[in-house]
Each structure stands twice: as C-alpha cells, then as structure tokens.
C-alpha positions as CSV (number, residue, x, y, z in Angstrom):
1,X,-75.6,-75.8,19.5
2,X,-78.9,-75.9,21.4
3,X,-77.1,-74.9,24.5
4,X,-75.5,-72.0,22.8
5,X,-78.9,-70.7,21.7
6,X,-80.3,-71.1,25.2
7,X,-77.4,-69.1,26.7
8,X,-77.9,-66.3,24.2
9,X,-81.6,-66.1,24.9
10,X,-80.9,-66.1,28.6
11,X,-78.4,-63.3,28.3
12,X,-80.9,-61.2,26.2
13,X,-83.6,-61.7,28.8
14,X,-81.2,-60.7,31.5
15,X,-80.1,-57.5,29.6
16,X,-83.6,-56.4,29.0
17,X,-84.6,-57.0,32.6
18,X,-81.7,-54.9,33.9
19,X,-82.4,-51.7,31.7
20,X,-83.6,-48.6,33.8
21,X,-87.1,-47.3,32.9
22,X,-87.3,-43.7,31.5
23,X,-88.3,-40.9,34.0
24,X,-91.1,-38.6,33.0
25,X,-90.2,-34.8,33.0
26,X,-92.0,-32.6,35.6
27,X,-91.7,-28.9,34.6
28,X,-91.7,-26.1,37.2
29,X,-95.0,-24.4,37.9
30,X,-95.4,-20.6,38.2
31,X,-98.0,-18.6,40.0
32,X,-99.9,-15.8,38.5
33,X,-98.0,-12.6,37.9
34,X,-99.2,-9.7,40.1
35,X,-98.7,-6.1,39.0
36,X,-98.2,-3.2,41.4
37,X,-96.7,0.3,41.7
38,X,-97.4,1.1,38.1
39,X,-96.2,4.6,37.0
40,X,-95.7,6.3,33.7
41,X,-92.4,4.5,33.1
42,X,-92.1,1.7,35.7
43,X,-94.0,-1.3,37.2
44,X,-93.4,-3.9,39.9
45,X,-93.9,-7.5,38.8
46,X,-94.1,-10.3,41.4
47,X,-94.8,-14.1,41.3
48,X,-93.7,-17.4,42.8
49,X,-92.2,-20.6,41.6
50,X,-94.6,-22.9,43.4
51,X,-92.9,-26.1,42.3
52,X,-89.3,-26.5,41.0
53,X,-90.1,-29.6,38.9
54,X,-87.7,-32.4,38.5
55,X,-85.1,-30.6,36.3
56,X,-82.5,-28.0,37.1
57,X,-83.7,-24.4,36.6
58,X,-81.0,-22.5,34.8
59,X,-82.7,-19.1,34.7
60,X,-85.9,-17.4,35.6
61,X,-87.6,-13.9,35.5
62,X,-90.2,-12.0,33.5
63,X,-90.7,-11.4,29.8
64,X,-92.8,-8.5,28.6
65,X,-93.8,-6.8,25.4
66,X,-96.2,-4.1,24.2
67,X,-96.9,-6.0,20.9
68,X,-96.6,-9.7,21.6
69,X,-99.6,-11.0,23.6
70,X,-97.5,-14.0,24.7
71,X,-94.0,-12.6,25.2
72,X,-91.1,-15.0,24.9
73,X,-87.4,-14.9,25.7
74,X,-86.9,-13.0,22.5
75,X,-88.8,-10.1,24.0
76,X,-87.6,-7.9,26.8
77,X,-86.8,-9.9,29.9
78,X,-85.4,-9.8,33.4
79,X,-83.0,-12.6,34.5
80,X,-82.2,-14.0,37.9
81,X,-79.9,-16.9,36.9
82,X,-79.9,-20.5,38.1
83,X,-81.7,-21.8,41.2
84,X,-80.0,-24.2,43.6
85,X,-82.1,-27.4,43.4
86,X,-82.1,-27.5,47.2
87,X,-84.0,-24.2,47.4
88,X,-87.4,-24.9,49.0
89,X,-90.5,-23.7,47.3
90,X,-92.4,-21.5,46.8
91,X,-89.6,-19.3,45.5
92,X,-90.8,-15.7,45.4
93,X,-89.2,-13.2,43.0
94,X,-89.9,-9.5,42.1
95,X,-88.6,-7.1,39.4
96,X,-89.2,-3.4,38.9
97,X,-89.1,-2.9,35.2
98,X,-88.2,0.5,33.9
99,X,-88.0,2.7,30.8
100,X,-91.6,1.9,29.9
101,X,-93.7,4.1,27.7
102,X,-96.4,6.2,29.4
103,X,-100.1,5.3,28.7
104,X,-99.1,2.0,27.1
105,X,-100.4,-1.6,27.6
106,X,-97.8,-4.3,28.2
107,X,-98.1,-8.1,28.2
108,X,-96.1,-10.0,30.8
109,X,-95.3,-13.6,31.7
110,X,-93.0,-15.2,34.2
111,X,-90.6,-17.8,32.9
112,X,-88.2,-20.5,34.0
113,X,-85.7,-22.3,31.7
114,X,-84.9,-26.0,32.1
115,X,-83.0,-28.3,29.8
116,X,-86.1,-29.2,27.9
117,X,-86.9,-25.5,27.2
118,X,-88.6,-22.5,28.7
119,X,-91.7,-22.8,30.9
120,X,-94.0,-19.8,31.1
121,X,-96.8,-18.6,33.4
122,X,-100.1,-17.4,32.0
123,X,-99.9,-14.0,30.4
124,X,-101.3,-10.9,32.0
125,X,-101.5,-7.2,31.1
126,X,-101.0,-3.8,32.7
127,X,-101.1,-0.3,31.4
128,X,-98.6,2.4,32.4
129,X,-100.0,5.7,33.7
130,X,-100.5,8.6,31.4
131,X,-98.4,11.8,32.1
132,X,-100.5,14.5,33.7
133,X,-99.2,18.0,33.2
134,X,-99.6,20.6,36.0
135,X,-102.5,22.9,35.8
136,X,-102.0,26.7,36.3
137,X,-104.4,29.7,36.2
138,X,-103.7,33.3,35.4
139,X,-105.3,35.7,37.9
140,X,-106.1,39.4,37.8
141,X,-103.4,42.1,37.9
142,X,-103.3,44.7,40.7
143,X,-101.3,47.7,41.8
144,X,-101.0,48.9,38.2
145,X,-98.8,51.9,37.9
146,X,-97.2,53.8,35.0
147,X,-94.4,51.3,34.6
148,X,-95.1,48.4,36.8
149,X,-97.9,46.0,37.9
150,X,-98.4,43.2,40.4
151,X,-99.4,40.0,38.6
152,X,-100.9,36.9,40.2
153,X,-101.3,33.3,39.3
154,X,-102.4,30.0,41.0
155,X,-100.8,26.5,40.7
156,X,-104.0,24.4,40.8
157,X,-102.7,20.8,40.2
158,X,-99.1,19.4,40.5
159,X,-99.3,16.8,37.7
160,X,-97.1,13.7,37.4
161,X,-93.7,15.2,38.0
162,X,-92.2,17.7,40.4
163,X,-92.4,21.4,39.4
164,X,-89.0,22.9,38.5
165,X,-90.0,26.5,37.6
166,X,-93.1,28.7,37.4
167,X,-93.9,32.3,37.0
168,X,-95.5,34.8,34.6
169,X,-94.7,36.0,31.1
170,X,-95.8,39.2,29.5
171,X,-95.6,41.1,26.2
172,X,-97.1,44.3,24.6
173,X,-96.8,42.8,21.1
174,X,-97.3,39.0,21.5
175,X,-100.9,38.0,22.0
176,X,-99.9,34.8,23.7
177,X,-96.5,35.5,25.4
178,X,-94.0,32.8,26.1
179,X,-90.9,32.3,28.2
180,X,-89.0,33.9,25.3
181,X,-90.7,37.2,26.2
182,X,-90.3,39.2,29.4
183,X,-90.9,37.0,32.5
184,X,-90.5,36.8,36.2
185,X,-89.6,33.4,37.6
186,X,-89.9,31.4,40.8
187,X,-88.0,28.1,41.3
188,X,-88.5,25.2,43.6
189,X,-91.0,22.4,43.9
190,X,-94.5,23.2,45.2
191,X,-96.1,20.7,47.7
192,X,-99.4,22.4,48.5
193,X,-102.1,22.9,46.0
194,X,-103.7,25.2,45.0
195,X,-100.8,27.6,45.6
196,X,-101.2,31.3,44.7
197,X,-98.2,33.4,43.9
198,X,-97.5,37.0,42.8
199,X,-94.7,38.7,40.9
200,X,-93.7,42.3,40.1
201,X,-93.6,43.2,36.4
202,X,-91.3,46.2,36.2
203,X,-89.7,48.5,33.6
204,X,-92.9,48.6,31.6
205,X,-93.8,51.2,29.0
206,X,-96.3,53.8,30.2
207,X,-99.9,53.9,28.9
208,X,-99.5,50.5,27.2
209,X,-101.6,47.4,27.0
210,X,-99.8,44.1,28.0
211,X,-100.8,40.5,27.5
212,X,-99.7,38.2,30.3
213,X,-100.1,34.6,31.4
214,X,-98.8,32.1,34.0
215,X,-96.5,29.2,33.1
216,X,-95.1,26.1,34.9
217,X,-92.2,23.8,33.9
218,X,-92.4,20.1,34.9
219,X,-90.2,17.4,33.5
220,X,-89.0,19.8,30.9
221,X,-92.5,20.6,29.5
222,X,-93.9,24.1,29.7
223,X,-97.6,24.5,30.5
224,X,-99.3,27.9,30.2
225,X,-102.3,29.4,31.9
226,X,-105.0,31.6,30.3
227,X,-104.0,34.9,28.8
228,X,-105.2,38.2,30.4
229,X,-104.4,41.9,29.8
230,X,-103.7,45.0,31.8
231,X,-102.8,48.6,30.8
232,X,-100.2,50.7,32.5
233,X,-101.2,54.2,33.6
234,X,-100.5,57.3,31.7
235,X,-97.9,59.7,33.2
236,X,-99.6,62.5,35.3
237,X,-97.8,65.6,36.2
238,X,-97.9,67.1,39.7
239,X,-100.2,70.1,40.3
240,X,-98.8,73.2,41.8
241,X,-100.4,76.6,42.6
242,X,-98.8,80.0,43.0
243,X,-100.5,81.3,46.1
244,X,-99.9,84.6,47.8
245,X,-97.3,87.2,48.7
246,X,-96.9,86.9,52.5
247,X,-94.5,89.8,53.1
248,X,-92.9,92.5,51.0
249,X,-89.8,94.6,51.9
250,X,-87.4,96.9,50.1
251,X,-85.2,94.1,48.8
252,X,-86.9,90.9,49.8
253,X,-90.3,89.2,49.9
254,X,-91.8,86.0,51.3
255,X,-93.8,84.1,48.7
256,X,-96.1,81.2,49.1
257,X,-97.1,78.2,46.9
258,X,-99.1,75.0,47.2
259,X,-98.2,71.5,45.8
260,X,-101.7,70.2,45.3
261,X,-101.1,66.7,43.9
262,X,-98.1,64.4,43.5
263,X,-98.5,63.0,40.0
264,X,-97.0,59.8,38.8
265,X,-93.5,60.2,40.1
266,X,-91.8,61.3,43.3
267,X,-91.2,65.0,43.7
268,X,-87.5,65.9,43.7
269,X,-87.7,69.7,44.0
270,X,-90.3,72.4,44.5
271,X,-90.2,76.2,45.2
272,X,-90.7,79.7,43.7
273,X,-88.9,81.4,40.8
274,X,-89.0,85.1,40.0
275,X,-87.8,87.8,37.7
276,X,-88.2,91.6,37.2
277,X,-87.5,91.3,33.4
278,X,-89.1,87.9,32.4
279,X,-92.8,88.1,32.7
280,X,-93.0,84.3,32.6
281,X,-90.1,83.4,35.0
282,X,-88.5,79.9,35.0
283,X,-86.0,78.0,37.2
284,X,-83.3,79.6,34.9
285,X,-84.1,82.9,36.6
286,X,-83.8,83.5,40.3
287,X,-85.3,80.9,42.5
288,X,-85.6,79.5,46.0
289,X,-86.5,75.8,46.5
290,X,-86.6,72.7,48.6
291,X,-85.1,69.4,47.5
292,X,-87.1,66.6,49.1
293,X,-90.0,64.3,48.3
294,X,-93.5,65.2,49.5
295,X,-95.9,62.6,51.0
296,X,-98.8,64.7,52.1
297,X,-101.0,66.7,49.7
298,X,-101.8,69.5,49.5
299,X,-98.6,70.9,51.0
300,X,-98.3,74.7,51.6
301,X,-94.8,76.1,51.5
302,X,-93.1,79.5,51.5
303,X,-89.8,80.8,50.1
304,X,-87.8,83.9,50.7
305,X,-86.9,86.0,47.6
306,X,-83.8,88.0,48.6
307,X,-81.4,90.5,46.9
308,X,-84.3,92.3,45.2
309,X,-84.2,95.8,43.9
310,X,-86.2,98.4,45.8
311,X,-89.4,99.8,44.2
312,X,-89.4,97.2,41.5
313,X,-92.2,95.0,40.1
314,X,-91.4,91.2,40.1
315,X,-93.1,88.3,38.3
316,X,-93.1,85.0,40.3
317,X,-94.7,81.6,40.2
318,X,-94.4,78.3,42.0
319,X,-92.8,75.2,40.4
320,X,-92.3,71.5,41.1
321,X,-89.8,69.1,39.5
322,X,-90.8,65.4,39.1
323,X,-89.0,62.8,37.0
324,X,-86.9,65.6,35.5
325,X,-90.0,67.6,34.3
326,X,-90.7,71.0,35.7
327,X,-94.4,72.0,36.2
328,X,-95.3,75.6,36.9
329,X,-98.1,77.4,38.6
330,X,-99.7,80.6,37.4
331,X,-97.7,83.9,37.3
332,X,-98.4,86.6,39.9
333,X,-96.6,89.9,40.6
334,X,-95.5,92.0,43.6
335,X,-93.6,95.3,43.9
336,X,-90.8,95.8,46.4
337,X,-91.1,98.8,48.7
338,X,-89.3,102.0,47.9
339,X,-86.4,103.1,50.1
340,X,-87.5,105.6,52.7
341,X,-84.8,107.8,54.0
342,X,-84.7,108.9,57.6
343,X,-85.9,112.5,58.4
344,X,-84.3,114.9,60.8
345,X,-84.2,118.6,61.6
346,X,-81.4,121.1,62.4
347,X,-82.3,123.1,65.5
348,X,-81.1,126.3,66.9
349,X,-77.6,126.4,68.5
350,X,-76.9,127.5,72.0
351,X,-73.9,129.6,73.2
352,X,-71.3,128.0,75.5
353,X,-68.8,130.8,74.9
354,X,-67.6,132.8,71.9
355,X,-65.6,129.9,70.4
356,X,-67.8,127.0,71.6
357,X,-71.4,126.3,70.6
358,X,-73.9,123.5,71.3
359,X,-75.4,122.5,68.0
360,X,-78.9,120.8,68.3
361,X,-80.8,118.5,66.1
362,X,-83.7,116.1,66.1
363,X,-84.0,112.6,64.5
364,X,-87.7,112.5,63.4
365,X,-88.1,109.2,61.6
366,X,-85.9,106.1,61.1
367,X,-86.6,105.4,57.4
368,X,-86.2,102.0,55.8
369,X,-82.9,100.9,57.4
370,X,-81.3,101.1,60.7
371,X,-79.3,104.2,61.6
372,X,-75.6,103.7,61.9
373,X,-74.5,107.3,62.6
374,X,-76.0,110.7,63.2
375,X,-74.7,114.2,64.3
376,X,-73.7,117.7,63.1
377,X,-71.3,119.0,60.6
378,X,-70.2,122.7,60.3
379,X,-67.9,125.0,58.3
380,X,-67.3,128.7,57.8
381,X,-65.9,128.1,54.3
382,X,-68.7,125.8,53.0
383,X,-72.2,127.2,53.2
384,X,-73.6,123.7,52.8
385,X,-71.4,121.7,55.1
386,X,-71.0,117.9,54.8
387,X,-69.5,115.2,56.8
388,X,-66.2,115.9,55.0
389,X,-66.1,119.2,57.0
390,X,-65.9,119.4,60.8
391,X,-68.4,117.2,62.5
392,X,-69.4,115.6,65.7
393,X,-71.4,112.3,65.8
394,X,-73.1,109.6,67.7
395,X,-73.1,105.9,66.6
396,X,-75.9,103.5,66.5
397,X,-79.7,103.5,66.4
398,X,-81.5,105.8,68.8
399,X,-83.7,103.9,71.3
400,X,-86.8,105.9,70.3
401,X,-87.9,108.5,67.9
402,X,-88.1,111.5,67.8
403,X,-84.7,111.8,69.4
404,X,-83.1,115.2,70.3
405,X,-79.4,115.3,70.3
406,X,-76.7,117.9,70.9
407,X,-73.1,118.1,69.5
408,X,-70.5,120.5,70.9
409,X,-68.7,122.5,68.2
410,X,-65.4,123.7,69.7
411,X,-62.1,125.1,68.4
412,X,-64.1,127.7,66.5
413,X,-62.3,130.8,65.0
414,X,-63.3,134.2,66.1
415,X,-65.3,136.6,64.0
416,X,-66.5,133.9,61.6
417,X,-69.9,133.0,60.3
418,X,-70.4,129.2,60.6
419,X,-72.9,127.1,58.7
420,X,-74.1,123.9,60.3
421,X,-76.7,121.2,59.7
422,X,-77.7,117.8,61.1
423,X,-77.0,114.6,59.3
424,X,-77.9,110.9,59.6
425,X,-76.3,107.8,57.9
426,X,-78.6,104.8,57.1
427,X,-77.7,101.9,54.8
428,X,-74.6,103.9,53.7
429,X,-76.6,106.9,52.6
430,X,-76.2,110.3,54.3
431,X,-79.3,112.5,54.7
432,X,-78.9,116.1,55.8
433,X,-81.2,118.5,57.7
434,X,-81.6,122.2,56.8
435,X,-78.6,124.6,57.1
436,X,-78.4,127.2,59.9
437,X,-75.6,129.6,60.9
438,X,-74.1,131.5,63.7
439,X,-71.4,134.1,64.2
440,X,-68.5,133.8,66.6
441,X,-67.3,136.8,68.6
442,X,-63.8,138.1,69.6
443,X,-61.8,137.0,72.6
C-alpha cells in the first residue's frame, strides 16, 4: 500500500514538472499618426507598426471620428487586412481618407487587431480646410451707347475650387440682378489672378438705368460682386441743313444740303425733296437722294432736281433717314427760268430770175434750247405762210450767232404775189420772223 502511494506521488510530481509555463502576450506597438495633405474633404494619414508583438495581426488601419475623442472600430475606419508574421518591422502604412466635412475637427488613431483584441495608437486631431469662395469685383462701365454698353469685372481670388463660369448680369428692374436676369457668360477655368474681363451688354432699352454686377460659379456656388449702375443714352437725331441753290435752269436745278451730325444711328439715306404745290415738301414728293452711310461730318452734298416746269416756284429742303426716321432741314425756294424763244428776222429777197428768188433771213439769238431746224417758208395763197406751206430749211445749231442764211425759192408761178418769212424750230416749238412779199413776172 505504501508503495502504491509513493508511485502516485512520484507520478504527480512528474506531471507537474512536465507542464509548459504560460507565455506573456506582447501586443504590437504603433507610432504616432502624422497628418498631411489636408483639404476641405480629404486628409492623408500615415504611421508605422514599429513592433508586431507576439500575436498574429489580423487587421490594421485607422479609425476616425468627429465626435469620439478616442475613436474605436465602431467608428469610421480603414482596413488593410492581416499581416504576414514574417513581415519585418517597422511596417509603414498610409490612407487618404475622403468625404470629410469642410472646416471640421476629426480625432484619429491607428489600430491593429490581434486575438486578444484591438490595439490603438495615441489619438491625434486634425481639422479640414474651410471652403473659400472666389472673390470677384464689378468695375465701371464704358462705351455706353443708346442700346449697348461695355461692362467690366475682375476675378480677384480663385477660392478653393476651379472656376466653371463667370460673367456679368444686369437688369433695369432688379436692384441686385442675378443669373436669372440678362447676362453675358464666359466659361473655362482661370489660372491667373487678378484677371480682368469685359463683356458687351446689347439689346438694351434707350435712356434707361441698368443695375449690373459680376458673378462667378465655383463648385456649383454662385458668388456675386458689388452692384453698379449705368444709363443708356437717349436717341439723338441727325442734324441736316438745307443750304443753297447752286444752279437753276428752265426745267432743272442743282440743290445743296449739309448733313451736320450723325445722331445715334447710322444714316441710311440723305438727299433733297421738292414740290411746286406742297410748301412743306416731304420724301413722298419728288426727291433725289443717296443711299449710303456717312462717316465724316459735316458732309456737303448736292442733288439734281430734274423734270421741272419752266417759270415755276418750287419749295425744297434737305432730309436724312436714320433708323427709319426722316429728319428735315428748313424749307427754301427757287424759281425755274422761263423758256426764252430764239429770235430771227426775215430779210429782203434777191432776184435770181422771174421764177426763182433767194430768200434771206438772220438768226439773231438762240433762246433757251438748241436749234434743230431753221429756214424760210412761202406761199401765194397764205399771207402768213407756215412750215406746212412751201419751205426750205437747214438742220442743226448754227456755229455762231447772229447767223445770216439764204434759202432758194424755185418753181414759182408767174404773175403771183408770194408771202414769205423766216422760221426756227427749238425744243419742238416753231418761231417765225416777220412776213415779207414779192411779185413774180411773166416768162
């Protein structure tokens, strides 16, 4: 029995002596977390696992929170998975965390997970950048016309995000115009600041005050500059003067006018209008004009008034058409010359023989028109012979006046008293000299 007890005690001592001692857990160690490249919505987190410890690392990364000063795995985290135990230390790792809120403080720790639980680094904090909107200034307007103006602005600061659109807005009713009002737009990012730009505001109402300001769109947000005003010009009409009568004839005249100023719009037509019945003539009466724009002022011009009636008083005035509106000068008058008929004389005849005579005449003055025909007409039956009776003629204008001419009257009848007289045709009108006569003899 004693031997049995001894054997039991021996085996117990032997069992206790062969049991392995327990190994103390050595957790991983983590370096401080460094923060870099912080923006409005992202940040770069970096650290090292300086010692892997004596247990397998099943996951590692960063945990962060804007409310928990000691974030845990229950907060937002990054995950890199398990680490091969053979990986030498230090083990560096980095994450760029995204979708952060701007201008917000975040708490962050690095972590590793082992079988006994997570191991964290010391907590640190960082703050995301605030969003900076671009800065834009409204500058003075220039080149203001009746329905347009040149507007200017300056992009002074870019801000956080790229610029997608910028320009100028304007309104005659809205004190602080927006992009819902009239606008002129430029697109594309700007890389140089300050950057001045201009736009043309067109199709404006005349003589109207407009409010305007610059704007810029960045990251979907509209930023406006200060509001300024300008006023479009009132419409001014061109100035035209009825000048002088340069030349007056029987049925024509040369009339002169002066376009003194252009006015607000380009000139499309200018000239002279006239009438013998309307004391205030318009372009609905007779007119002569030029259809072209003028660029030099004052401009003197002349127009020919044709197809006038002789010895008649006419009213005339200069006019100019601009933007569909006709402006007139003062009314002046002139009188066309009366028609002056040529003058001539019937001279004594000379005897060739009893039945042939030379009839003589003299063209004294030309009159108003050129002479187309002149000569002698005679008759024993008509005491005031005309060109419908016997005649002899010369065609054309004489080279000089007075001009003596002779017409031979032959084939006369014997024992007759013949009446004869000179004639001249000018402008289709026949003028006669005085009537003379002679008697023929017998063969």
